[in-house]
Every structure is written in structure tokens, then in C-alpha cells.
N, CA and C atoms of all chains as a GROMACS GRO file, in nm:
protein
  594
    1MET      N    1  -1.267   0.870  -0.525
    1MET     CA    2  -1.132   0.866  -0.450
    1MET      C    3  -1.038   0.773  -0.512
    2ILE      N    4  -0.911   0.816  -0.522
    2ILE     CA    5  -0.801   0.722  -0.552
    2ILE      C    6  -0.692   0.728  -0.448
    3THR      N    7  -0.614   0.615  -0.442
    3THR     CA    8  -0.500   0.608  -0.345
    3THR      C    9  -0.374   0.619  -0.422
    4GLU      N   10  -0.292   0.708  -0.381
    4GLU     CA   11  -0.153   0.715  -0.426
    4GLU      C   12  -0.067   0.618  -0.333
    5ILE      N   13   0.008   0.528  -0.380
    5ILE     CA   14   0.098   0.457  -0.298
    5ILE      C   15   0.237   0.478  -0.352
    6ALA      N   16   0.317   0.538  -0.269
    6ALA     CA   17   0.456   0.568  -0.301
    6ALA      C   18   0.552   0.486  -0.209
    7ILE      N   19   0.645   0.414  -0.276
    7ILE     CA   20   0.749   0.344  -0.202
    7ILE      C   21   0.874   0.427  -0.203
    8VAL      N   22   0.919   0.463  -0.081
    8VAL     CA   23   1.020   0.568  -0.067
    8VAL      C   24   1.137   0.512   0.014
    9GLU      N   25   1.245   0.499  -0.055
    9GLU     CA   26   1.373   0.443   0.017
    9GLU      C   27   1.455   0.553   0.074
   10ILE      N   28   1.490   0.554   0.203
   10ILE     CA   29   1.549   0.666   0.264
   10ILE      C   30   1.693   0.633   0.290
   11VAL      N   31   1.782   0.740   0.290
   11VAL     CA   32   1.919   0.716   0.329
   11VAL      C   33   1.931   0.651   0.462
   12VAL      N   34   2.004   0.536   0.470
   12VAL     CA   35   2.019   0.463   0.600
   12VAL      C   36   2.079   0.548   0.707
   13GLY      N   37   2.018   0.549   0.817
   13GLY     CA   38   2.066   0.631   0.934
   13GLY      C   39   1.996   0.761   0.945
   14LYS      N   40   1.915   0.798   0.840
   14LYS     CA   41   1.839   0.928   0.841
   14LYS      C   42   1.688   0.908   0.870
   15GLU      N   43   1.651   0.788   0.908
   15GLU     CA   44   1.514   0.757   0.915
   15GLU      C   45   1.434   0.850   1.020
   16ALA      N   46   1.490   0.865   1.139
   16ALA     CA   47   1.426   0.944   1.238
   16ALA      C   48   1.414   1.081   1.206
   17GLU      N   49   1.521   1.139   1.147
   17GLU     CA   50   1.513   1.277   1.108
   17GLU      C   51   1.412   1.297   0.991
   18PHE      N   52   1.413   1.197   0.899
   18PHE     CA   53   1.316   1.193   0.790
   18PHE      C   54   1.166   1.203   0.841
   19GLU      N   55   1.137   1.118   0.939
   19GLU     CA   56   1.005   1.103   0.988
   19GLU      C   57   0.961   1.237   1.055
   20VAL      N   58   1.050   1.310   1.120
   20VAL     CA   59   1.009   1.435   1.182
   20VAL      C   60   0.990   1.543   1.063
   21ALA      N   61   1.075   1.543   0.963
   21ALA     CA   62   1.057   1.636   0.855
   21ALA      C   63   0.930   1.610   0.778
   22LEU      N   64   0.903   1.484   0.758
   22LEU     CA   65   0.784   1.444   0.686
   22LEU      C   66   0.658   1.477   0.759
   23ALA      N   67   0.652   1.453   0.888
   23ALA     CA   68   0.532   1.490   0.972
   23ALA      C   69   0.503   1.639   0.956
   24THR      N   70   0.607   1.716   0.961
   24THR     CA   71   0.584   1.867   0.937
   24THR      C   72   0.538   1.900   0.801
   25ALA      N   73   0.599   1.835   0.702
   25ALA     CA   74   0.557   1.864   0.558
   25ALA      C   75   0.412   1.818   0.545
   26VAL      N   76   0.379   1.702   0.590
   26VAL     CA   77   0.242   1.656   0.572
   26VAL      C   78   0.141   1.753   0.634
   27LYS      N   79   0.180   1.801   0.750
   27LYS     CA   80   0.078   1.881   0.832
   27LYS      C   81   0.066   2.023   0.762
   28THR      N   82   0.177   2.070   0.714
   28THR     CA   83   0.170   2.212   0.664
   28THR      C   84   0.140   2.224   0.530
   29ILE      N   85   0.178   2.128   0.442
   29ILE     CA   86   0.173   2.143   0.290
   29ILE      C   87   0.047   2.067   0.242
   30LEU      N   88   0.016   1.944   0.276
   30LEU     CA   89  -0.085   1.869   0.202
   30LEU      C   90  -0.225   1.931   0.226
   31PRO      N   91  -0.258   1.975   0.348
   31PRO     CA   92  -0.395   2.023   0.357
   31PRO      C   93  -0.426   2.150   0.267
   32GLN      N   94  -0.319   2.210   0.213
   32GLN     CA   95  -0.342   2.313   0.107
   32GLN      C   96  -0.359   2.265  -0.030
   33ALA      N   97  -0.348   2.139  -0.050
   33ALA     CA   98  -0.356   2.084  -0.185
   33ALA      C   99  -0.496   2.050  -0.223
   34LYS      N  100  -0.545   2.097  -0.336
   34LYS     CA  101  -0.678   2.061  -0.389
   34LYS      C  102  -0.694   1.910  -0.395
   35GLY      N  103  -0.812   1.861  -0.338
   35GLY     CA  104  -0.836   1.720  -0.358
   35GLY      C  105  -0.772   1.624  -0.259
   36TYR      N  106  -0.680   1.683  -0.172
   36TYR     CA  107  -0.610   1.599  -0.073
   36TYR      C  108  -0.717   1.549   0.029
   37ILE      N  109  -0.703   1.418   0.068
   37ILE     CA  110  -0.797   1.373   0.162
   37ILE      C  111  -0.726   1.338   0.293
   38ASN      N  112  -0.641   1.242   0.283
   38ASN     CA  113  -0.558   1.206   0.409
   38ASN      C  114  -0.430   1.126   0.373
   39PHE      N  115  -0.354   1.101   0.471
   39PHE     CA  116  -0.214   1.048   0.455
   39PHE      C  117  -0.187   0.947   0.557
   40ARG      N  118  -0.120   0.839   0.524
   40ARG     CA  119  -0.072   0.739   0.614
   40ARG      C  120   0.069   0.704   0.581
   41LEU      N  121   0.162   0.698   0.679
   41LEU     CA  122   0.294   0.660   0.662
   41LEU      C  123   0.316   0.527   0.731
   42THR      N  124   0.374   0.426   0.648
   42THR     CA  125   0.414   0.298   0.713
   42THR      C  126   0.568   0.281   0.685
   43ARG      N  127   0.624   0.201   0.773
   43ARG     CA  128   0.768   0.178   0.766
   43ARG      C  129   0.791   0.019   0.745
   44GLY      N  130   0.883  -0.015   0.658
   44GLY     CA  131   0.901  -0.150   0.628
   44GLY      C  132   0.956  -0.238   0.753
   45ILE      N  133   0.906  -0.354   0.766
   45ILE     CA  134   0.963  -0.446   0.869
   45ILE      C  135   1.082  -0.523   0.809
   46GLU      N  136   1.072  -0.567   0.687
   46GLU     CA  137   1.189  -0.640   0.616
   46GLU      C  138   1.297  -0.534   0.573
   47ARG      N  139   1.257  -0.419   0.531
   47ARG     CA  140   1.355  -0.309   0.486
   47ARG      C  141   1.318  -0.187   0.562
   48THR      N  142   1.399  -0.170   0.673
   48THR     CA  143   1.359  -0.066   0.772
   48THR      C  144   1.394   0.076   0.727
   49ASN      N  145   1.458   0.093   0.611
   49ASN     CA  146   1.479   0.231   0.561
   49ASN      C  147   1.380   0.261   0.442
   50VAL      N  148   1.285   0.164   0.419
   50VAL     CA  149   1.181   0.197   0.321
   50VAL      C  150   1.047   0.223   0.389
   51TYR      N  151   0.976   0.320   0.324
   51TYR     CA  152   0.854   0.364   0.375
   51TYR      C  153   0.748   0.362   0.264
   52THR      N  154   0.621   0.350   0.305
   52THR     CA  155   0.514   0.377   0.205
   52THR      C  156   0.439   0.497   0.251
   53PHE      N  157   0.407   0.583   0.148
   53PHE     CA  158   0.308   0.690   0.169
   53PHE      C  159   0.182   0.635   0.101
   54LEU      N  160   0.071   0.639   0.176
   54LEU     CA  161  -0.057   0.603   0.131
   54LEU      C  162  -0.141   0.730   0.135
   55ILE      N  163  -0.165   0.789   0.023
   55ILE     CA  164  -0.228   0.918   0.022
   55ILE      C  165  -0.356   0.913  -0.061
   56ASN      N  166  -0.472   0.949   0.001
   56ASN     CA  167  -0.597   0.955  -0.065
   56ASN      C  168  -0.622   1.092  -0.125
   57TRP      N  169  -0.666   1.094  -0.252
   57TRP     CA  170  -0.698   1.213  -0.326
   57TRP      C  171  -0.837   1.193  -0.389
   58ASP      N  172  -0.905   1.310  -0.404
   58ASP     CA  173  -1.036   1.305  -0.471
   58ASP      C  174  -1.029   1.238  -0.612
   59THR      N  175  -0.932   1.290  -0.690
   59THR     CA  176  -0.912   1.238  -0.826
   59THR      C  177  -0.762   1.215  -0.855
   60LEU      N  178  -0.743   1.129  -0.965
   60LEU     CA  179  -0.598   1.116  -1.004
   60LEU      C  180  -0.536   1.251  -1.039
   61GLU      N  181  -0.613   1.335  -1.116
   61GLU     CA  182  -0.550   1.459  -1.161
   61GLU      C  183  -0.518   1.558  -1.041
   62ASP      N  184  -0.593   1.547  -0.935
   62ASP     CA  185  -0.560   1.625  -0.821
   62ASP      C  186  -0.412   1.605  -0.775
   63HIS      N  187  -0.365   1.481  -0.793
   63HIS     CA  188  -0.230   1.452  -0.759
   63HIS      C  189  -0.135   1.479  -0.880
   64THR      N  190  -0.165   1.410  -0.993
   64THR     CA  191  -0.066   1.410  -1.105
   64THR      C  192  -0.055   1.542  -1.177
   65ILE      N  193  -0.164   1.624  -1.177
   65ILE     CA  194  -0.153   1.742  -1.251
   65ILE      C  195  -0.158   1.861  -1.153
   66GLU      N  196  -0.261   1.878  -1.071
   66GLU     CA  197  -0.273   1.994  -0.985
   66GLU      C  198  -0.157   2.006  -0.888
   67PHE      N  199  -0.135   1.899  -0.806
   67PHE     CA  200  -0.029   1.906  -0.710
   67PHE      C  201   0.111   1.904  -0.766
   68ARG      N  202   0.136   1.819  -0.862
   68ARG     CA  203   0.273   1.809  -0.917
   68ARG      C  204   0.315   1.933  -0.988
   69ASN      N  205   0.219   2.012  -1.030
   69ASN     CA  206   0.258   2.143  -1.098
   69ASN      C  207   0.241   2.260  -1.015
   70SER      N  208   0.229   2.242  -0.883
   70SER     CA  209   0.204   2.352  -0.793
   70SER      C  210   0.330   2.391  -0.719
   71ASP      N  211   0.328   2.509  -0.662
   71ASP     CA  212   0.440   2.546  -0.573
   71ASP      C  213   0.441   2.452  -0.446
   72LEU      N  214   0.329   2.399  -0.414
   72LEU     CA  215   0.326   2.311  -0.294
   72LEU      C  216   0.418   2.193  -0.309
   73PHE      N  217   0.426   2.147  -0.434
   73PHE     CA  218   0.510   2.028  -0.465
   73PHE      C  219   0.656   2.060  -0.456
   74VAL      N  220   0.692   2.186  -0.495
   74VAL     CA  221   0.828   2.228  -0.482
   74VAL      C  222   0.860   2.232  -0.333
   75GLN      N  223   0.769   2.295  -0.248
   75GLN     CA  224   0.789   2.291  -0.108
   75GLN      C  225   0.809   2.152  -0.049
   76TRP      N  226   0.725   2.065  -0.089
   76TRP     CA  227   0.718   1.922  -0.047
   76TRP      C  228   0.852   1.857  -0.068
   77ARG      N  229   0.900   1.868  -0.196
   77ARG     CA  230   1.027   1.795  -0.228
   77ARG      C  231   1.148   1.866  -0.159
   78THR      N  232   1.133   1.999  -0.138
   78THR     CA  233   1.237   2.068  -0.077
   78THR      C  234   1.260   2.022   0.071
   79GLN      N  235   1.151   1.995   0.134
   79GLN     CA  236   1.147   1.958   0.280
   79GLN      C  237   1.183   1.810   0.298
   80ILE      N  238   1.155   1.723   0.206
   80ILE     CA  239   1.185   1.585   0.228
   80ILE      C  240   1.267   1.515   0.123
   81GLY      N  241   1.285   1.579   0.013
   81GLY     CA  242   1.360   1.516  -0.098
   81GLY      C  243   1.500   1.478  -0.071
   82SER      N  244   1.573   1.548   0.020
   82SER     CA  245   1.712   1.519   0.049
   82SER      C  246   1.732   1.385   0.118
   83PHE      N  247   1.613   1.337   0.177
   83PHE     CA  248   1.631   1.206   0.247
   83PHE      C  249   1.620   1.086   0.154
   84PHE      N  250   1.568   1.112   0.034
   84PHE     CA  251   1.544   0.997  -0.060
   84PHE      C  252   1.674   0.934  -0.105
   85LEU      N  253   1.687   0.807  -0.105
   85LEU     CA  254   1.803   0.733  -0.161
   85LEU      C  255   1.792   0.726  -0.307
   86ASN      N  256   1.677   0.727  -0.362
   86ASN     CA  257   1.649   0.721  -0.505
   86ASN      C  258   1.509   0.772  -0.537
   87PRO      N  259   1.468   0.788  -0.658
   87PRO     CA  260   1.334   0.840  -0.688
   87PRO      C  261   1.227   0.747  -0.638
   88PRO      N  262   1.122   0.800  -0.566
   88PRO     CA  263   1.019   0.714  -0.517
   88PRO      C  264   0.947   0.644  -0.632
   89GLN      N  265   0.903   0.524  -0.604
   89GLN     CA  266   0.816   0.450  -0.702
   89GLN      C  267   0.667   0.482  -0.670
   90ILE      N  268   0.603   0.548  -0.755
   90ILE     CA  269   0.464   0.590  -0.728
   90ILE      C  270   0.375   0.537  -0.830
   91GLU      N  271   0.260   0.471  -0.775
   91GLU     CA  272   0.146   0.434  -0.864
   91GLU      C  273   0.022   0.470  -0.793
   92HIS      N  274  -0.085   0.468  -0.871
   92HIS     CA  275  -0.222   0.510  -0.822
   92HIS      C  276  -0.323   0.383  -0.837
   93TRP      N  277  -0.409   0.383  -0.738
   93TRP     CA  278  -0.495   0.266  -0.719
   93TRP      C  279  -0.643   0.309  -0.693
   94THR      N  280  -0.730   0.227  -0.736
   94THR     CA  281  -0.865   0.237  -0.698
   94THR      C  282  -0.907   0.126  -0.601
   95THR      N  283  -0.990   0.154  -0.502
   95THR     CA  284  -1.035   0.044  -0.412
   95THR      C  285  -1.143  -0.034  -0.470
   96VAL      N  286  -1.126  -0.164  -0.481
   96VAL     CA  287  -1.223  -0.254  -0.546
   96VAL      C  288  -1.323  -0.299  -0.432
   97PHE      N  289  -1.267  -0.349  -0.318
   97PHE     CA  290  -1.355  -0.377  -0.207
   97PHE      C  291  -1.279  -0.374  -0.075
   98LYS      N  292  -1.350  -0.369   0.032
   98LYS     CA  293  -1.295  -0.381   0.167
   98LYS      C  294  -1.371  -0.498   0.234
   99ALA      N  295  -1.304  -0.567   0.326
   99ALA     CA  296  -1.373  -0.674   0.402
   99ALA      C  297  -1.317  -0.688   0.528
  100MET      N  298  -0.047  -0.408   1.564
  100MET     CA  299  -0.104  -0.433   1.431
  100MET      C  300   0.003  -0.406   1.328
  101ILE      N  301   0.012  -0.498   1.232
  101ILE     CA  302   0.098  -0.480   1.105
  101ILE      C  303   0.021  -0.492   0.986
  102THR      N  304   0.072  -0.426   0.873
  102THR     CA  305  -0.004  -0.434   0.746
  102THR      C  306   0.084  -0.514   0.654
  103GLU      N  307   0.022  -0.614   0.592
  103GLU     CA  308   0.083  -0.684   0.479
  103GLU      C  309   0.038  -0.612   0.353
  104ILE      N  310   0.132  -0.578   0.273
  104ILE     CA  311   0.102  -0.524   0.142
  104ILE      C  312   0.158  -0.620   0.039
  105ALA      N  313   0.072  -0.679  -0.046
  105ALA     CA  314   0.112  -0.774  -0.156
  105ALA      C  315   0.073  -0.708  -0.284
  106ILE      N  316   0.172  -0.704  -0.378
  106ILE     CA  317   0.154  -0.658  -0.508
  106ILE      C  318   0.138  -0.782  -0.600
  107VAL      N  319   0.015  -0.791  -0.659
  107VAL     CA  320  -0.020  -0.909  -0.721
  107VAL      C  321  -0.050  -0.886  -0.875
  108GLU      N  322   0.028  -0.950  -0.962
  108GLU     CA  323  -0.001  -0.928  -1.100
  108GLU      C  324  -0.084  -1.041  -1.158
  109ILE      N  325  -0.197  -1.007  -1.225
  109ILE     CA  326  -0.283  -1.109  -1.268
  109ILE      C  327  -0.276  -1.130  -1.424
  110VAL      N  328  -0.311  -1.248  -1.464
  110VAL     CA  329  -0.314  -1.278  -1.608
  110VAL      C  330  -0.409  -1.184  -1.674
  111VAL      N  331  -0.359  -1.116  -1.778
  111VAL     CA  332  -0.440  -1.021  -1.847
  111VAL      C  333  -0.568  -1.085  -1.912
  112GLY      N  334  -0.678  -1.025  -1.884
  112GLY     CA  335  -0.803  -1.076  -1.931
  112GLY      C  336  -0.878  -1.147  -1.830
  113LYS      N  337  -0.814  -1.187  -1.713
  113LYS     CA  338  -0.873  -1.268  -1.607
  113LYS      C  339  -0.911  -1.185  -1.490
  114GLU      N  340  -0.904  -1.051  -1.505
  114GLU     CA  341  -0.922  -0.963  -1.392
  114GLU      C  342  -1.062  -0.976  -1.324
  115ALA      N  343  -1.164  -0.984  -1.401
  115ALA     CA  344  -1.299  -0.981  -1.349
  115ALA      C  345  -1.324  -1.108  -1.274
  116GLU      N  346  -1.278  -1.225  -1.335
  116GLU     CA  347  -1.288  -1.362  -1.284
  116GLU      C  348  -1.214  -1.362  -1.146
  117PHE      N  349  -1.092  -1.312  -1.153
  117PHE     CA  350  -1.008  -1.307  -1.036
  117PHE      C  351  -1.078  -1.228  -0.913
  118GLU      N  352  -1.138  -1.113  -0.940
  118GLU     CA  353  -1.199  -1.036  -0.839
  118GLU      C  354  -1.315  -1.110  -0.772
  119VAL      N  355  -1.387  -1.187  -0.851
  119VAL     CA  356  -1.496  -1.268  -0.796
  119VAL      C  357  -1.442  -1.384  -0.700
  120ALA      N  358  -1.344  -1.447  -0.757
  120ALA     CA  359  -1.283  -1.560  -0.680
  120ALA      C  360  -1.221  -1.509  -0.548
  121LEU      N  361  -1.153  -1.391  -0.562
  121LEU     CA  362  -1.088  -1.336  -0.445
  121LEU      C  363  -1.190  -1.294  -0.343
  122ALA      N  364  -1.296  -1.226  -0.380
  122ALA     CA  365  -1.400  -1.184  -0.285
  122ALA      C  366  -1.456  -1.305  -0.205
  123THR      N  367  -1.470  -1.419  -0.278
  123THR     CA  368  -1.513  -1.546  -0.204
  123THR      C  369  -1.411  -1.590  -0.112
  124ALA      N  370  -1.286  -1.594  -0.158
  124ALA     CA  371  -1.182  -1.645  -0.075
  124ALA      C  372  -1.162  -1.559   0.054
  125VAL      N  373  -1.161  -1.425   0.029
  125VAL     CA  374  -1.143  -1.336   0.149
  125VAL      C  375  -1.260  -1.357   0.253
  126LYS      N  376  -1.379  -1.375   0.196
  126LYS     CA  377  -1.490  -1.390   0.293
  126LYS      C  378  -1.496  -1.520   0.365
  127THR      N  379  -1.452  -1.623   0.295
  127THR     CA  380  -1.469  -1.758   0.353
  127THR      C  381  -1.344  -1.800   0.429
  128ILE      N  382  -1.226  -1.757   0.386
  128ILE     CA  383  -1.103  -1.815   0.448
  128ILE      C  384  -1.040  -1.724   0.555
  129LEU      N  385  -1.021  -1.598   0.522
  129LEU     CA  386  -0.940  -1.504   0.608
  129LEU      C  387  -1.006  -1.499   0.751
  130PRO      N  388  -1.138  -1.488   0.760
  130PRO     CA  389  -1.192  -1.472   0.900
  130PRO      C  390  -1.159  -1.590   0.986
  131GLN      N  391  -1.115  -1.701   0.930
  131GLN     CA  392  -1.082  -1.820   1.016
  131GLN      C  393  -0.930  -1.804   1.063
  132ALA      N  394  -0.864  -1.717   1.001
  132ALA     CA  395  -0.720  -1.712   1.039
  132ALA      C  396  -0.686  -1.632   1.164
  133LYS      N  397  -0.608  -1.690   1.249
  133LYS     CA  398  -0.564  -1.625   1.378
  133LYS      C  399  -0.502  -1.485   1.347
  134GLY      N  400  -0.554  -1.387   1.415
  134GLY     CA  401  -0.483  -1.257   1.399
  134GLY      C  402  -0.525  -1.169   1.285
  135TYR      N  403  -0.610  -1.224   1.199
  135TYR     CA  404  -0.655  -1.147   1.086
  135TYR      C  405  -0.752  -1.033   1.127
  136ILE      N  406  -0.728  -0.920   1.076
  136ILE     CA  407  -0.810  -0.801   1.111
  136ILE      C  408  -0.901  -0.765   1.001
  137ASN      N  409  -0.843  -0.725   0.884
  137ASN     CA  410  -0.930  -0.691   0.777
  137ASN      C  411  -0.849  -0.679   0.644
  138PHE      N  412  -0.920  -0.660   0.531
  138PHE     CA  413  -0.860  -0.670   0.396
  138PHE      C  414  -0.912  -0.560   0.312
  139ARG      N  415  -0.821  -0.509   0.230
  139ARG     CA  416  -0.870  -0.406   0.127
  139ARG      C  417  -0.793  -0.448  -0.006
  140LEU      N  418  -0.877  -0.446  -0.109
  140LEU     CA  419  -0.824  -0.477  -0.249
  140LEU      C  420  -0.823  -0.348  -0.329
  141THR      N  421  -0.712  -0.309  -0.385
  141THR     CA  422  -0.704  -0.198  -0.477
  141THR      C  423  -0.652  -0.248  -0.610
  142ARG      N  424  -0.701  -0.175  -0.716
  142ARG     CA  425  -0.656  -0.212  -0.855
  142ARG      C  426  -0.576  -0.099  -0.911
  143GLY      N  427  -0.473  -0.132  -0.987
  143GLY     CA  428  -0.385  -0.026  -1.049
  143GLY      C  429  -0.457   0.059  -1.153
  144ILE      N  430  -0.423   0.182  -1.154
  144ILE     CA  431  -0.472   0.275  -1.255
  144ILE      C  432  -0.366   0.268  -1.379
  145GLU      N  433  -0.244   0.279  -1.344
  145GLU     CA  434  -0.136   0.265  -1.451
  145GLU      C  435  -0.127   0.124  -1.505
  146ARG      N  436  -0.140   0.032  -1.419
  146ARG     CA  437  -0.124  -0.113  -1.462
  146ARG      C  438  -0.249  -0.183  -1.419
  147THR      N  439  -0.346  -0.196  -1.506
  147THR     CA  440  -0.481  -0.242  -1.469
  147THR      C  441  -0.485  -0.390  -1.434
  148ASN      N  442  -0.386  -0.467  -1.462
  148ASN     CA  443  -0.386  -0.607  -1.422
  148ASN      C  444  -0.309  -0.631  -1.299
  149VAL      N  445  -0.282  -0.519  -1.226
  149VAL     CA  446  -0.205  -0.535  -1.104
  149VAL      C  447  -0.282  -0.481  -0.987
  150TYR      N  448  -0.283  -0.564  -0.880
  150TYR     CA  449  -0.365  -0.532  -0.757
  150TYR      C  450  -0.273  -0.520  -0.640
  151THR      N  451  -0.324  -0.451  -0.535
  151THR     CA  452  -0.262  -0.467  -0.401
  151THR      C  453  -0.360  -0.524  -0.305
  152PHE      N  454  -0.315  -0.621  -0.228
  152PHE     CA  455  -0.388  -0.662  -0.106
  152PHE      C  456  -0.327  -0.582   0.007
  153LEU      N  457  -0.412  -0.513   0.085
  153LEU     CA  458  -0.367  -0.453   0.209
  153LEU      C  459  -0.435  -0.522   0.322
  154ILE      N  460  -0.363  -0.602   0.398
  154ILE     CA  461  -0.418  -0.698   0.495
  154ILE      C  462  -0.360  -0.658   0.628
  155ASN      N  463  -0.450  -0.619   0.726
  155ASN     CA  464  -0.399  -0.606   0.867
  155ASN      C  465  -0.403  -0.727   0.943
  156TRP      N  466  -0.300  -0.750   1.023
  156TRP     CA  467  -0.281  -0.864   1.113
  156TRP      C  468  -0.246  -0.811   1.249
  157ASP      N  469  -0.281  -0.896   1.351
  157ASP     CA  470  -0.238  -0.848   1.485
  157ASP      C  471  -0.082  -0.844   1.497
  158THR      N  472  -0.018  -0.948   1.450
  158THR     CA  473   0.126  -0.960   1.457
  158THR      C  474   0.180  -1.010   1.326
  159LEU      N  475   0.312  -0.988   1.299
  159LEU     CA  476   0.383  -1.039   1.185
  159LEU      C  477   0.364  -1.192   1.175
  160GLU      N  478   0.390  -1.260   1.288
  160GLU     CA  479   0.388  -1.402   1.288
  160GLU      C  480   0.250  -1.464   1.261
  161ASP      N  481   0.146  -1.384   1.287
  161ASP     CA  482   0.016  -1.435   1.255
  161ASP      C  483   0.005  -1.459   1.103
  162HIS      N  484   0.072  -1.376   1.023
  162HIS     CA  485   0.076  -1.395   0.878
  162HIS      C  486   0.183  -1.501   0.833
  163THR      N  487   0.306  -1.466   0.881
  163THR     CA  488   0.422  -1.537   0.822
  163THR      C  489   0.438  -1.680   0.866
  164ILE      N  490   0.391  -1.710   0.990
  164ILE     CA  491   0.411  -1.841   1.047
  164ILE      C  492   0.273  -1.907   1.057
  165GLU      N  493   0.184  -1.846   1.131
  165GLU     CA  494   0.049  -1.916   1.152
  165GLU      C  495  -0.024  -1.939   1.025
  166PHE      N  496  -0.050  -1.835   0.952
  166PHE     CA  497  -0.126  -1.844   0.826
  166PHE      C  498  -0.059  -1.927   0.722
  167ARG      N  499   0.071  -1.892   0.695
  167ARG     CA  500   0.143  -1.954   0.585
  167ARG      C  501   0.168  -2.105   0.601
  168ASN      N  502   0.161  -2.147   0.730
  168ASN     CA  503   0.180  -2.295   0.763
  168ASN      C  504   0.050  -2.367   0.783
  169SER      N  505  -0.065  -2.299   0.758
  169SER     CA  506  -0.195  -2.352   0.785
  169SER      C  507  -0.263  -2.408   0.660
  170ASP      N  508  -0.358  -2.501   0.681
  170ASP     CA  509  -0.437  -2.545   0.578
  170ASP      C  510  -0.516  -2.440   0.502
  171LEU      N  511  -0.543  -2.323   0.579
  171LEU     CA  512  -0.613  -2.212   0.516
  171LEU      C  513  -0.533  -2.150   0.407
  172PHE      N  514  -0.398  -2.151   0.421
  172PHE     CA  515  -0.313  -2.093   0.317
  172PHE      C  516  -0.321  -2.185   0.189
  173VAL      N  517  -0.328  -2.315   0.210
  173VAL     CA  518  -0.340  -2.403   0.089
  173VAL      C  519  -0.474  -2.368   0.018
  174GLN      N  520  -0.583  -2.356   0.096
  174GLN     CA  521  -0.708  -2.328   0.041
  174GLN      C  522  -0.707  -2.190  -0.044
  175TRP      N  523  -0.636  -2.097   0.027
  175TRP     CA  524  -0.627  -1.959  -0.028
  175TRP      C  525  -0.558  -1.957  -0.162
  176ARG      N  526  -0.440  -2.026  -0.175
  176ARG     CA  527  -0.367  -2.030  -0.297
  176ARG      C  528  -0.437  -2.119  -0.402
  177THR      N  529  -0.515  -2.222  -0.355
  177THR     CA  530  -0.584  -2.302  -0.445
  177THR      C  531  -0.692  -2.220  -0.519
  178GLN      N  532  -0.754  -2.134  -0.448
  178GLN     CA  533  -0.870  -2.057  -0.492
  178GLN      C  534  -0.831  -1.940  -0.582
  179ILE      N  535  -0.710  -1.882  -0.559
  179ILE     CA  536  -0.676  -1.761  -0.631
  179ILE      C  537  -0.542  -1.775  -0.704
  180GLY      N  538  -0.456  -1.864  -0.670
  180GLY     CA  539  -0.317  -1.877  -0.722
  180GLY      C  540  -0.313  -1.887  -0.872
  181SER      N  541  -0.409  -1.950  -0.935
  181SER     CA  542  -0.407  -1.978  -1.079
  181SER      C  543  -0.423  -1.842  -1.160
  182PHE      N  544  -0.465  -1.749  -1.098
  182PHE     CA  545  -0.479  -1.611  -1.168
  182PHE      C  546  -0.346  -1.534  -1.163
  183PHE      N  547  -0.252  -1.570  -1.085
  183PHE     CA  548  -0.127  -1.492  -1.062
  183PHE      C  549  -0.036  -1.511  -1.193
  184LEU      N  550   0.016  -1.398  -1.240
  184LEU     CA  551   0.105  -1.402  -1.358
  184LEU      C  552   0.246  -1.442  -1.303
  185ASN      N  553   0.274  -1.411  -1.184
  185ASN     CA  554   0.400  -1.443  -1.126
  185ASN      C  555   0.388  -1.439  -0.966
  186PRO      N  556   0.488  -1.478  -0.886
  186PRO     CA  557   0.467  -1.477  -0.749
  186PRO      C  558   0.446  -1.332  -0.693
  187PRO      N  559   0.351  -1.322  -0.606
  187PRO     CA  560   0.321  -1.195  -0.552
  187PRO      C  561   0.449  -1.135  -0.470
  188GLN      N  562   0.465  -0.997  -0.477
  188GLN     CA  563   0.572  -0.935  -0.400
  188GLN      C  564   0.512  -0.889  -0.268
  189ILE      N  565   0.550  -0.953  -0.160
  189ILE     CA  566   0.493  -0.929  -0.027
  189ILE      C  567   0.592  -0.872   0.068
  190GLU      N  568   0.544  -0.765   0.137
  190GLU     CA  569   0.626  -0.708   0.246
  190GLU      C  570   0.530  -0.670   0.358
  191HIS      N  571   0.583  -0.642   0.477
  191HIS     CA  572   0.512  -0.614   0.595
  191HIS      C  573   0.552  -0.470   0.641
  192TRP      N  574   0.455  -0.397   0.702
  192TRP     CA  575   0.478  -0.262   0.735
  192TRP      C  576   0.411  -0.225   0.865
  193THR      N  577   0.473  -0.134   0.942
  193THR     CA  578   0.409  -0.080   1.064
  193THR      C  579   0.372   0.060   1.035
  194THR      N  580   0.257   0.106   1.086
  194THR     CA  581   0.206   0.244   1.066
  194THR      C  582   0.286   0.329   1.156
  195VAL      N  583   0.347   0.436   1.103
  195VAL     CA  584   0.418   0.540   1.182
  195VAL      C  585   0.322   0.655   1.224
  196PHE      N  586   0.246   0.711   1.126
  196PHE     CA  587   0.145   0.806   1.169
  196PHE      C  588   0.044   0.815   1.059
  197LYS      N  589  -0.079   0.870   1.101
  197LYS     CA  590  -0.173   0.898   1.001
  197LYS      C  591  -0.210   1.054   1.020
  198ALA      N  592  -0.248   1.112   0.908
  198ALA     CA  593  -0.288   1.258   0.917
  198ALA      C  594  -0.394   1.288   0.828
   0.00000   0.00000   0.00000
């Protein structure tokens, strides 16, 4: 399992509308994606128009190759991309330990 | 509950030593901190000397006021600070939803 962490800055004033659109997109699109495990949305306390997506995938390639080259990704960005203030900063992580 | 996410860049070549020191620091120091819930360490796939600390706290102030002004914070930075390549980037987040 790997974790995608995306830092996503949203147009100021559009946060509530974005959260609704995202909830729908997560529910309808991601479960169709190969290797998708689960999703968590957090909102910034210091920067309230910035969100993190924490998305668990079976493998890195399930996200970077399978999902990004699929029609699902087109649907995903169609439903939420207009809220983005700039391109999301996305990196992938492996869990070393939990305590 | 709030989540602290810290992006921590480590001196290249010191990653294994850092992980050992951090595991000890997490185990011995954090459970003494008021409001501390749990800790997860992830390591970057794209940038292998970069880690995220995902730390859950009862309240923002448990981290930013209570912990940072405590002797525990001095111990924490003493045990792991020498591995940092630069000051960690730290922000706090509230969970909006999980799916």
C-alpha cells in the first residue's frame, strides 16, 4: 500500500461548493479505480482554502499509470478541477511505522 | 481532534539512523504529551530523504502551545533535530470526511 498526499489550494469563497462536489466525485468515481483503497479529506487550519487529499492505493502505478490514464481521471478533474486555484502538489509515500 | 502534518527533509545518507532515533523519540516522549493521540511516519517515494509526520492531537493548542513550550519539546528536538536538513514545514488540519 502507498499513500498519495495531494495539497490542493481552492479558489477562496468556493470551499463549501468544492467540498460537496468532491464528496460526490469521491463516492462515484474512486471506487471504480483499480487499486483504490480509501480517501480522507482534511482542511487547513492556518490556510482555510487549502485541503489535503490522503488517498491509499495498492501500488504507486495504480495511481500514476492506471488512474491518471483512465477515463475516470478525466471525470475526476471535470468534476473538481474548476475549483483549483493552481495545480495540486502531489507526492507518494510509504508508511514506515505507526505508534 | 486535529492532525499535524510535518514535512521533514533529512540529511541524505542519515535516513536509517534517523528512523531509529525517531522511533525511540516517538515511543518515549510523545505519550507524555497532553492531548497526544497517535503518530504515523511516511517516507517519500519521489524524494526518499523526505518524511511526513502525521500526528493526531486532541486540540491545536495541545501541540502549538502545550507541547512546543514544554521540556518534552526540547527533548524531542534534541533527539531528532540534528537529522533535519532544514526547518520542518508544519501545518494543522481538520478532517472533513473519510470515504
